[in-house]
C-alpha positions, -999 to 999 in steps of 0.1 A, spaced: 3 0 2 11 37 -8 9 57 24 14 95 23 18 111 58 16 148 60 33 170 87 41 204 88 71 198 106 92 167 102 126 155 114 150 168 119 130 202 125 108 193 157 88 210 182 70 180 205 52 150 206 36 152 168 67 152 149 77 124 171 48 100 163 48 115 126 81 102 122 77 68 145 46 62 122 67 67 90 94 43 103 69 16 116 44 15 82 80 12 65 89 -16 84 57 -35 76 67 -30 38 43 -7 27 59 26 7 57 52 24 62 88 16 60 121 39 53 157 28 63 183 48 71 218 50 112 231 41 126 252 63 146 272 42 117 276 14 131 255 -11 121 221 -25 143 190 -18 133 150 -22 150 128 -1 156 90 15 156 84 48 152 50 71 134 35 35 110 60 36 107 90 10 106 127 25 97 155 5 100 191 17 80 219 -2 81 259 1 56 274 26 36 302 8 27 322 37 38 358 54 67 338 69 83 301 75 71 281 104 104 284 118 104 324 122 74 322 141 87 331 176 103 364 158 75 377 142 59 407 150 25 409 164 10 424 130 29 394 110 14 370 133 -22 380 122 -17 381 90 -1 349 86 -30 331 106 -53 350 83 -36 337 53 -37 302 67 -75 300 76 -74 291 40 -46 290 19 -54 285 -22 -15 287 -27 -7 260 -3 -40 240 -17 -25 246 -53 10 232 -45 -10 202 -18 -27 193 -51 4 196 -73 21 170 -47 -10 146 -45 -11 137 -80 24 127 -83 24 103 -56 -10 92 -60 -15 72 -22 -35 48 -15 -46 64 21 -34 94 37 -28 104 73 -26 140 81 -4 152 120 -5 186 123 -12 205 91 -5 240 104 11 257 72 -12 234 48 -40 250 63 -77 234 60 -74 241 22 -62 207 16 -88 184 30 -105 199 2 -76 185 -26 -81 152 -11 -121 153 -10 -119 159 -48 -92 135 -54 -115 105 -33 -80 96 -12 -94 81 22 -78 100 52 -75 102 86 -65 131 110 -47 126 140 -55 154 164 -25 166 187 -35 199 200 -63 226 200 -53 234 161 -91 232 145 -105 254 171 -77 278 183 -54 299 162 -24 294 183 -35 255 190 -30 259 227 -66 276 236 -46 294 260 -42 331 266 -33 358 289 -20 334 312 -53 313 314 -71 280 297 -99 290 275 -133 284 286 -142 282 248 -132 300 216 -130 337 217 -146 359 190 -110 356 166 -109 319 165 -146 313 159 -146 337 128 -113 319 114 -122 288 124 -157 287 107 -151 273 75 -133 241 90 -165 229 106 -178 220 74 -146 210 59 -137 187 84 -165 166 77 -147 155 46 -123 133 69 -126 95 66 -117 95 103 -104 112 132 -81 100 160 -74 117 194 -41 114 210 -62 118 242 -99 116 252 -98 154 264 -85 165 227 -111 142 206 -142 154 228 -131 188 233 -128 193 196 -158 173 183 -183 187 211 -178 222 194 -190 209 159 -159 199 141 -155 163 126 -196 161 129 -206 127 120 -171 118 110 -161 81 129 -136 86 158 -112 68 180 -88 76 206 -53 64 203 -29 70 225 8 84 223 39 59 220 40 38 244 68 14 256 54 -18 246 26 -12 215 12 -43 201 24 -57 165 -6 -50 140 -1 -49 104 -20 -28 82 -48 -39 62 -45 -40 26 -82 -30 20 -93 2 17 -121 1 -8 -152 9 17 -152 48 27 -137 41 62 -109 15 57 -91 -3 81 -59 8 89 -31 -6 120 1 15 130 28 -7 139 39 2 167 20 34 174 -15 23 167 -45 5 153 -77 14 145 -110 3 127 -139 22 119 -173 6 110 
């Protein structure tokens, strides 16, 4: 099976657990004998293609105000402009669609999509490619993915986040399935209407002794059975 893994950042550039999980799933699927390609954003705004541990990594430029690696140095105005563009980044949708046509995956596994933007959901739906979203944080309901502002946890969406995440409500319904790395993150996002009607499951992050589960080859149905050794397995019925 040809599997495409999409992640905003990928090794050796990491911010947290999401990048570790994406890298581990790429390696695990490769070890199971599947053809794995990773699509990620380039740190130097260039285009590159290389192989690592048996799978291919394709890096493409981020078309936005600044690259992800410069977010910590951006001004408030630059950040506002960046997030407005990330709300629905048509330029990244075009770039993603171009890569999708070249790769022609059987299934797509999305991790963090900051920078790619939710617009890539439309590309995947138009191409009729089954895809699964892994929820690592609050990206779908919060511009900064944290639900934390002014030294306190947000009880709900502020007006700004609600407006710039409104289009996500409908678009997330295109997903074949959604996975939360915890009950909390999955329930919170779904309780606000995102991924409404989309089959879901909770699959916790890496464990010391994960079960060995094979990846099912049959993805002909709308909700394919997919296993991720050593990280996860799920079955949406």
